[in-house]
Every structure is written in C-alpha cells, then in structure tokens.
Z-matrix of the N, CA and C atoms (Angstrom, degrees):
N
C 1 1.440
C 2 1.632 1 110.84
N 3 1.201 2 109.24 1 142.72
C 4 1.554 3 114.21 2 -175.63
C 5 1.470 4 109.95 3 -86.44
N 6 1.280 5 117.06 4 140.91
C 7 1.538 6 122.53 5 176.98
C 8 1.408 7 107.93 6 -61.55
N 9 1.369 8 119.25 7 136.94
C 10 1.461 9 124.08 8 -178.90
C 11 1.574 10 110.89 9 -87.73
N 12 1.299 11 116.95 10 -14.25
C 13 1.413 12 121.23 11 -176.73
C 14 1.623 13 111.48 12 -97.14
N 15 1.291 14 112.71 13 148.58
C 16 1.603 15 114.55 14 176.70
C 17 1.544 16 104.00 15 -67.93
N 18 1.321 17 109.46 16 168.02
C 19 1.510 18 117.08 17 177.25
C 20 1.529 19 114.55 18 -62.15
N 21 1.345 20 112.85 19 -33.93
C 22 1.490 21 119.07 20 177.47
C 23 1.543 22 109.37 21 -73.93
N 24 1.374 23 118.86 22 -40.07
C 25 1.469 24 117.05 23 176.89
C 26 1.541 25 111.46 24 -66.44
N 27 1.283 26 118.26 25 -41.07
C 28 1.498 27 121.90 26 -179.39
C 29 1.585 28 106.93 27 -66.70
N 30 1.347 29 120.53 28 -34.34
C 31 1.412 30 117.62 29 -178.53
C 32 1.554 31 109.91 30 -71.02
N 33 1.322 32 117.00 31 -34.68
C 34 1.437 33 124.10 32 176.99
C 35 1.547 34 108.11 33 -66.08
N 36 1.239 35 116.98 34 -50.17
C 37 1.506 36 118.49 35 179.33
C 38 1.553 37 112.40 36 -55.74
N 39 1.385 38 115.50 37 -47.93
C 40 1.454 39 120.04 38 -175.41
C 41 1.593 40 108.79 39 -70.46
N 42 1.274 41 120.76 40 -23.65
C 43 1.484 42 123.23 41 177.76
C 44 1.473 43 112.71 42 -72.92
N 45 1.315 44 114.11 43 -25.91
C 46 1.513 45 119.87 44 172.81
C 47 1.411 46 116.09 45 -72.35
N 48 1.326 47 124.71 46 -17.47
C 49 1.424 48 127.20 47 177.81
C 50 1.438 49 112.59 48 -82.42
N 51 1.428 50 113.49 49 123.50
C 52 1.508 51 122.41 50 -172.96
C 53 1.479 52 110.65 51 -102.41
N 54 1.340 53 117.13 52 144.88
C 55 1.486 54 123.23 53 172.71
C 56 1.561 55 115.35 54 -82.16
N 57 1.384 56 110.16 55 -29.63
C 58 1.352 57 118.22 56 -176.94
C 59 1.614 58 111.15 57 -130.58
N 60 1.312 59 112.86 58 152.26
C 61 1.447 60 118.35 59 -178.70
C 62 1.563 61 113.20 60 60.91
N 63 1.306 62 112.63 61 44.26
C 64 1.518 63 118.56 62 -178.55
C 65 1.675 64 103.72 63 -77.67
N 66 1.295 65 110.90 64 172.59
C 67 1.436 66 113.74 65 -178.45
C 68 1.560 67 113.93 66 -59.13
N 69 1.386 68 115.98 67 -48.27
C 70 1.482 69 117.40 68 172.60
C 71 1.410 70 116.38 69 -49.50
N 72 1.426 71 116.51 70 -45.63
C 73 1.452 72 119.75 71 -176.67
C 74 1.576 73 110.18 72 -70.20
N 75 1.262 74 118.99 73 -35.52
C 76 1.466 75 122.33 74 179.11
C 77 1.592 76 108.21 75 -65.22
N 78 1.335 77 115.68 76 -35.99
C 79 1.465 78 119.55 77 179.40
C 80 1.436 79 112.15 78 -64.79
N 81 1.401 80 113.82 79 -43.99
C 82 1.489 81 114.93 80 176.72
C 83 1.468 82 113.83 81 -67.00
N 84 1.323 83 118.03 82 -42.16
C 85 1.503 84 122.78 83 174.69
C 86 1.477 85 110.44 84 -50.88
N 87 1.291 86 115.25 85 -55.34
C 88 1.452 87 118.38 86 -179.64
C 89 1.510 88 116.54 87 -56.77
N 90 1.264 89 114.65 88 -41.19
C 91 1.484 90 124.41 89 177.75
C 92 1.549 91 110.16 90 -60.93
N 93 1.361 92 114.17 91 -49.80
C 94 1.485 93 117.25 92 178.34
C 95 1.520 94 112.95 93 -65.98
N 96 1.348 95 114.70 94 -43.35
C 97 1.441 96 116.60 95 173.44
C 98 1.531 97 115.17 96 -55.82
N 99 1.344 98 118.70 97 -45.20
C 100 1.429 99 124.59 98 174.32
C 101 1.524 100 113.97 99 -54.63
N 102 1.323 101 113.76 100 -39.30
C 103 1.557 102 115.87 101 177.98
C 104 1.484 103 113.33 102 -89.96
N 105 1.374 104 114.04 103 4.70
C 106 1.521 105 116.98 104 177.92
C 107 1.468 106 113.09 105 63.43
N 108 1.364 107 116.44 106 36.52
C 109 1.411 108 122.88 107 177.25
C 110 1.521 109 108.36 108 -88.62
N 111 1.291 110 118.24 109 122.02
C 112 1.423 111 121.63 110 178.17
C 113 1.580 112 111.89 111 -64.79
N 114 1.257 113 117.69 112 124.58
C 115 1.480 114 117.86 113 -176.62
C 116 1.568 115 110.65 114 -154.44
N 117 1.199 116 119.11 115 156.21
C 118 1.543 117 126.05 116 176.81
C 119 1.555 118 108.96 117 -118.73
N 120 1.275 119 112.31 118 129.13
C 121 1.558 120 117.45 119 178.97
C 122 1.533 121 106.54 120 -93.78
N 123 1.257 122 116.68 121 129.63
C 124 1.502 123 127.86 122 168.97
C 125 1.610 124 107.86 123 56.22
N 126 1.439 125 111.94 124 55.15
C 127 1.498 126 111.65 125 -176.52
C 128 1.546 127 110.91 126 -72.72
N 129 1.268 128 115.91 127 156.50
C 130 1.504 129 121.39 128 -179.84
C 131 1.475 130 102.84 129 -89.35
N 132 1.329 131 121.32 130 84.72
C 133 1.391 132 126.60 131 -178.61
C 134 1.519 133 109.58 132 -141.88
N 135 1.331 134 116.11 133 157.34
C 136 1.505 135 116.70 134 -174.66
C 137 1.553 136 103.64 135 -67.40
N 138 1.351 137 114.74 136 144.34
C 139 1.386 138 124.78 137 179.93
C 140 1.549 139 111.67 138 95.79
N 141 1.324 140 116.54 139 -12.26
C 142 1.498 141 123.67 140 177.65
C 143 1.554 142 112.76 141 38.27
N 144 1.413 143 115.53 142 66.59
C 145 1.503 144 114.37 143 172.54
C 146 1.504 145 107.15 144 -80.06
N 147 1.316 146 112.72 145 164.35
C 148 1.484 147 116.03 146 178.10
C 149 1.591 148 110.92 147 -78.06
N 150 1.290 149 112.68 148 -39.31
C 151 1.481 150 120.31 149 -178.10
C 152 1.567 151 110.54 150 -134.60
N 153 1.247 152 115.76 151 142.67
C 154 1.560 153 116.58 152 170.14
C 155 1.486 154 108.65 153 -127.07
N 156 1.266 155 115.37 154 139.92
C 157 1.461 156 126.30 155 166.21
C 158 1.560 157 104.73 156 -98.19
N 159 1.271 158 118.00 157 93.00
C 160 1.410 159 123.82 158 -173.42
C 161 1.621 160 111.76 159 -59.36
N 162 1.310 161 112.85 160 -48.11
C 163 1.569 162 115.28 161 -175.15
C 164 1.524 163 108.65 162 -65.45
N 165 1.359 164 117.48 163 -26.70
C 166 1.514 165 114.57 164 -179.41
C 167 1.471 166 113.30 165 -101.76
N 168 1.375 167 117.38 166 -1.24
C 169 1.460 168 126.78 167 -177.07
C 170 1.603 169 107.11 168 53.84
N 171 1.381 170 112.43 169 51.66
C 172 1.469 171 112.63 170 175.72
C 173 1.647 172 103.88 171 -116.52
N 174 1.355 173 110.98 172 138.51
C 175 1.460 174 119.11 173 177.57
C 176 1.568 175 104.81 174 -110.69
N 177 1.288 176 111.97 175 132.51
C 178 1.517 177 115.23 176 179.85
C 179 1.486 178 111.14 177 -120.16
N 180 1.417 179 112.13 178 134.43
C 181 1.423 180 119.84 179 176.17
C 182 1.488 181 109.32 180 -115.31
N 183 1.266 182 112.65 181 132.50
C 184 1.580 183 120.31 182 -176.85
C 185 1.549 184 102.98 183 -111.01
N 186 1.341 185 116.62 184 101.33
C 187 1.432 186 121.62 185 -175.96
C 188 1.616 187 111.39 186 -100.57
N 189 1.311 188 106.89 187 126.59
C 190 1.448 189 118.49 188 174.86
C 191 1.573 190 107.93 189 -67.00
N 192 1.263 191 119.48 190 133.28
C 193 1.603 192 123.51 191 -173.93
C 194 1.609 193 103.94 192 -58.93
N 195 1.330 194 116.76 193 -42.54
C 196 1.492 195 114.70 194 -174.96
C 197 1.521 196 111.83 195 -77.28
N 198 1.342 197 117.45 196 -48.31
C 199 1.568 198 124.73 197 -175.61
C 200 1.449 199 109.62 198 -63.25
N 201 1.303 200 126.45 199 -26.09
C 202 1.462 201 126.30 200 -176.15
C 203 1.458 202 111.44 201 -122.47
N 204 1.297 203 117.33 202 18.28
C 205 1.571 204 120.50 203 174.47
C 206 1.468 205 114.15 204 55.69
N 207 1.258 206 120.48 205 53.36
C 208 1.430 207 121.42 206 173.63
C 209 1.571 208 116.52 207 -41.43
N 210 1.371 209 120.51 208 124.26
C 211 1.453 210 118.50 209 -176.17
C 212 1.528 211 108.78 210 -66.35
N 213 1.264 212 120.59 211 -24.04
C 214 1.530 213 121.73 212 -176.33
C 215 1.543 214 116.32 213 -88.02
N 216 1.420 215 115.78 214 -34.30
C 217 1.495 216 112.19 215 -178.69
C 218 1.550 217 113.94 216 -136.78
N 219 1.297 218 117.06 217 17.92
C 220 1.532 219 115.70 218 -177.14
C 221 1.566 220 100.24 219 -72.42
N 222 1.371 221 110.87 220 145.37
C 223 1.392 222 126.24 221 171.11
C 224 1.538 223 113.09 222 -124.36
N 225 1.251 224 113.92 223 124.12
C 226 1.601 225 115.88 224 -177.26
C 227 1.542 226 108.87 225 -59.01
N 228 1.331 227 114.14 226 138.49
C 229 1.410 228 114.79 227 170.33
C 230 1.462 229 115.57 228 -62.75
N 231 1.342 230 114.81 229 145.28
C 232 1.496 231 121.08 230 -174.92
C 233 1.526 232 109.29 231 -86.17
N 234 1.337 233 119.68 232 -23.42
C 235 1.458 234 123.04 233 -179.40
C 236 1.495 235 112.57 234 -120.48
N 237 1.248 236 119.02 235 154.56
C 238 1.388 237 125.10 236 168.42
C 239 1.629 238 111.13 237 61.12
N 240 1.364 239 110.72 238 34.09
C 241 1.521 240 115.59 239 -179.39
C 242 1.561 241 115.56 240 -51.22
N 243 1.342 242 111.58 241 -39.68
C 244 1.549 243 114.70 242 -179.03
C 245 1.499 244 110.11 243 -66.27
N 246 1.297 245 122.83 244 -19.76
C 247 1.521 246 126.21 245 171.67
C 248 1.491 247 111.91 246 -84.44
N 249 1.375 248 115.84 247 -49.56
C 250 1.471 249 120.21 248 -164.76
C 251 1.566 250 110.00 249 -80.92
N 252 1.265 251 120.60 250 -38.97
C 253 1.544 252 119.81 251 -176.20
C 254 1.415 253 112.41 252 -68.31
N 255 1.347 254 127.58 253 -41.75
C 256 1.428 255 124.41 254 177.96
C 257 1.488 256 109.56 255 -69.53
N 258 1.368 257 120.78 256 -34.31
C 259 1.494 258 122.99 257 177.62
C 260 1.467 259 111.51 258 -64.58
N 261 1.345 260 119.47 259 -40.27
C 262 1.426 261 122.60 260 179.80
C 263 1.498 262 110.01 261 -72.12
N 264 1.318 263 114.98 262 -40.08
C 265 1.577 264 113.30 263 171.67
C 266 1.468 265 117.48 264 -60.99
N 267 1.344 266 117.86 265 -30.49
C 268 1.523 267 124.65 266 173.93
C 269 1.504 268 105.77 267 -67.06
N 270 1.246 269 121.90 268 -40.60
C 271 1.502 270 123.21 269 -177.22
C 272 1.539 271 106.85 270 -66.47
N 273 1.352 272 121.40 271 -38.13
C 274 1.437 273 122.19 272 -178.50
C 275 1.463 274 108.95 273 -71.85
N 276 1.262 275 120.92 274 -36.20
C 277 1.489 276 125.80 275 -177.93
C 278 1.608 277 103.00 276 -67.25
N 279 1.264 278 120.01 277 -48.20
C 280 1.542 279 122.66 278 179.69
C 281 1.535 280 107.92 279 -63.61
N 282 1.253 281 120.44 280 -34.86
C 283 1.484 282 118.82 281 -179.96
C 284 1.520 283 106.13 282 -68.43
N 285 1.229 284 125.87 283 -43.12
C 286 1.450 285 128.95 284 177.84
C 287 1.568 286 109.85 285 -58.32
N 288 1.334 287 113.71 286 -49.13
C 289 1.479 288 117.99 287 178.83
C 290 1.542 289 109.74 288 -59.31
N 291 1.371 290 119.33 289 -53.67
C 292 1.443 291 118.60 290 176.68
C 293 1.393 292 120.51 291 -56.85
N 294 1.339 293 117.48 292 -30.04
C 295 1.475 294 123.48 293 177.29
C 296 1.431 295 107.48 294 -70.98
N 297 1.301 296 123.43 295 -45.88
C 298 1.388 297 129.50 296 179.80
C 299 1.683 298 111.87 297 -59.32
N 300 1.324 299 110.23 298 -46.39
C 301 1.434 300 114.76 299 -179.63
C 302 1.504 301 110.61 300 -64.33
N 303 1.248 302 123.25 301 -43.00
C 304 1.413 303 125.09 302 171.80
C 305 1.508 304 122.44 303 -58.66
N 306 1.347 305 108.67 304 -40.20
C 307 1.492 306 118.11 305 -179.33
C 308 1.595 307 107.06 306 -70.74
N 309 1.300 308 115.69 307 -44.09
C 310 1.439 309 119.44 308 176.60
C 311 1.594 310 115.82 309 -58.93
N 312 1.320 311 110.97 310 -18.58
C 313 1.483 312 119.06 311 -177.85
C 314 1.568 313 110.65 312 -102.11
N 315 1.374 314 117.63 313 7.65
C 316 1.398 315 125.79 314 174.12
C 317 1.476 316 112.94 315 86.74
N 318 1.323 317 121.59 316 17.92
C 319 1.471 318 121.09 317 174.18
C 320 1.554 319 113.24 318 -91.98
N 321 1.295 320 115.54 319 145.26
C 322 1.442 321 122.78 320 173.37
C 323 1.552 322 104.30 321 -87.20
N 324 1.286 323 112.63 322 125.38
C 325 1.571 324 114.10 323 -177.73
C 326 1.515 325 105.89 324 -112.29
N 327 1.417 326 104.88 325 128.94
C 328 1.602 327 115.69 326 178.17
C 329 1.555 328 101.74 327 -122.75
N 330 1.389 329 108.74 328 136.31
C 331 1.465 330 119.91 329 174.46
C 332 1.518 331 112.41 330 -114.33
N 333 1.311 332 111.74 331 134.88
C 334 1.437 333 116.29 332 175.43
C 335 1.549 334 107.65 333 -118.56
N 336 1.292 335 117.09 334 139.29
C 337 1.536 336 124.47 335 174.49
C 338 1.490 337 107.07 336 -92.73
N 339 1.329 338 112.92 337 147.68
C 340 1.404 339 120.02 338 -177.22
C 341 1.607 340 110.68 339 -52.67
N 342 1.345 341 116.95 340 -40.25
C 343 1.374 342 120.69 341 -177.30
C 344 1.467 343 115.62 342 -68.53
N 345 1.382 344 114.70 343 -28.56
C 346 1.550 345 117.17 344 171.80
C 347 1.454 346 112.67 345 -66.48
N 348 1.302 347 121.07 346 -34.45
C 349 1.391 348 126.86 347 -175.42
C 350 1.537 349 108.09 348 -75.83
N 351 1.263 350 116.13 349 -43.90
C 352 1.476 351 121.34 350 177.93
C 353 1.570 352 115.15 351 -68.71
N 354 1.298 353 118.80 352 -33.54
C 355 1.424 354 121.29 353 -168.62
C 356 1.610 355 111.70 354 -95.51
N 357 1.321 356 110.24 355 -54.81
C 358 1.550 357 115.00 356 -175.57
C 359 1.471 358 108.95 357 -137.35
N 360 1.258 359 117.65 358 62.55
C 361 1.516 360 126.90 359 -171.56
C 362 1.475 361 109.21 360 -61.28
N 363 1.193 362 123.59 361 -59.98
C 364 1.459 363 126.96 362 -177.15
C 365 1.470 364 115.35 363 -53.30
N 366 1.306 365 117.48 364 -51.91
C 367 1.561 366 121.63 365 177.86
C 368 1.517 367 108.34 366 -57.75
N 369 1.349 368 117.19 367 -43.37
C 370 1.505 369 116.49 368 -178.05
C 371 1.429 370 113.86 369 -74.20
N 372 1.311 371 118.32 370 -27.60
C 373 1.464 372 123.79 371 -174.19
C 374 1.483 373 110.23 372 -80.52
N 375 1.325 374 119.88 373 -42.96
C 376 1.467 375 123.51 374 -175.34
C 377 1.546 376 109.59 375 -55.03
N 378 1.305 377 117.28 376 -21.03
C 379 1.440 378 120.48 377 -177.11
C 380 1.560 379 114.47 378 -59.06
N 381 1.351 380 113.38 379 -31.39
C 382 1.457 381 116.64 380 -176.78
C 383 1.495 382 115.58 381 -100.49
N 384 1.363 383 118.90 382 -12.60
C 385 1.536 384 111.37 383 -177.22
C 386 1.514 385 108.53 384 -111.66
C-alpha cells in the first residue's frame, strides 16, 4: 500500500513521536508524584527501564502498542513492511534482553501497555504500589 502523506507530511508526523516523556509515561509519573512515591524517570541504568521505584526495586517499562507489538491490539503496518517488521522484532528482542538484565540484578520488572494506561490506568497501576 502506498503512503497517503507527502514526504514532508510524513516527516512532520514522525518528528512528533517521542521516545521519552510520552503521554503514558507522564500519566504514571504524575500518579506516582501525587502519591509521593519516590521514583526516577528514564534512569541511566543497565536494562534501560522507563521508570524505577528505587525503594521497592521495581523497574517499569511503558510499551507503546505499535512499537512493541502488543499481542492484544497491534496492527501490522500497511506500507514499508520490509522496514517496519524487522525494526519491531528488534525492539522485542531488546525488550527481552533488558528484562533479563534487570531480573538477574534483582529487580522486579513490570510492563504496562499503552492501552492499559489509556483505558483503566488506576486499576492496572494499583497492582504494583
């Protein structure tokens, strides 16, 4: 399938996508801050979690449903499949590696999908605090 946007429009759209401080990450940050839970956003630590709760030794990953191929709601891209599918598989492989690194170092790893945060955030998040 051919892209319906011009190269300039597509470039603008892609430039708006952030790797850090995404909407779901900000939502979790604000929740933790409101409950006065000590946490660090995007710590420079092995395993690269999005958020850590140092006192509880919990590492949190906030996965975008597209970027990490959510088993519930991922939809294959209609264009540039030869580019996107290997890229997404590489993300999943890196996720597994990061999870293993953190677990070997004694961290409890919790993963949240974008749709969990958007739909029923508090119910899903109370599980870990």
